[in-house]
N, C-alpha and C positions, 0 to 999 in steps of 0.2 A: 461425707454429711453426717452431724452428730443424730445421733440416737437417744432415746431416753429408753430406759430398761424399767420392768416392773417394780412399781413403788416409788418411781420417781415423782418429784414435786412439779407437775406442769399444769399449763394453762391452756385451755379450749376455748372454743368459741362458736356458736350458734346464732342463725338469723331466726330471731324470734316474729319478726312482721317485714314482709316484703313492703316494697315502696306502695303498691296497690291497695295494701290492707292496713296502713296508716291512718289513725284517724282524722276525720275531715278538719278539725279544729287547730290541729297543730300547726306551727308557723310553716310558712312556703321552703324555706332551708332545710327544715326538718322533713317536710313530706319528701322529699328529692332521696334520703336516705334510707335504709332498711334500718330496722330496730335489731342491734346486735346484743347479744348476751356472752359475757367474758364469764369462766367460771375456773378456780383454780381446785386441784385435787391431788390424789396418787394415781399414778398410771395403772389401770389393771391390767392391760396386755403384756404380752411378756418384753416386746419391744416396739419401739414407733418411730417414725421420721417425723418432720416438721411436714404438715399438710396431709397428714394420715389422718382417717377418722379412729376416733378412739373412745375409751370409756374412763371418767375417773371416779374415784372415790374420795366425796367430800370432806372436811373438817365436819361438817355436819351430820356427817353420815348417809349421803345421797349419793346414787351413783347416775352420772350425766353423761350423756354422751355426745360429742362434737369433734370439730376438726382441732387439730394439734398445732397451737400458734407458739409455745415457749417452753423451753426446756428451763426448770430453775428459775421461775419469775421471782424478781423482787419487787416489793413497794416501794413506788416511785413519788406518792403523794406526801403533799406538806401542806402547811397553813399559808404560803406564799410568803411574802416581804414583810416585814415589821411595820406597822403603820405608826409614825411617830406620835400623830395626834392622840392614838388611842394609849398609846404608852405614857403619855404626860397626863393624860385624863385619869388615867389611872392610879399614878402617883399622887396626882390632886386630889382625887377622891377620898384616898387611903388618908392623906392630911387633914380634909375637912373632918371625916369621921373620928378620927384622934382625937380632934379637937372639940368635940359635942361634950 
């Protein structure tokens, strides 16, 4: 089993609200799941394995405790696939502005 060592970049998770604590106005499918929080930071403990309760030091200087879920997490978000209509509109608008 892979272990993180002190100072490793890791991700932890915490349950912020249980299903019973969710606000009554949230959508039905949302009410059925707890509200979770994921935090990335540098491991404070000497070593830890996935699933262990650990503390991390975040880039914003906070110390946060939670369950270790990933070692060396990477950012996987993007802006999705290009939208052809928006690309064409941008080119067309630029041409129109140049011709004013």
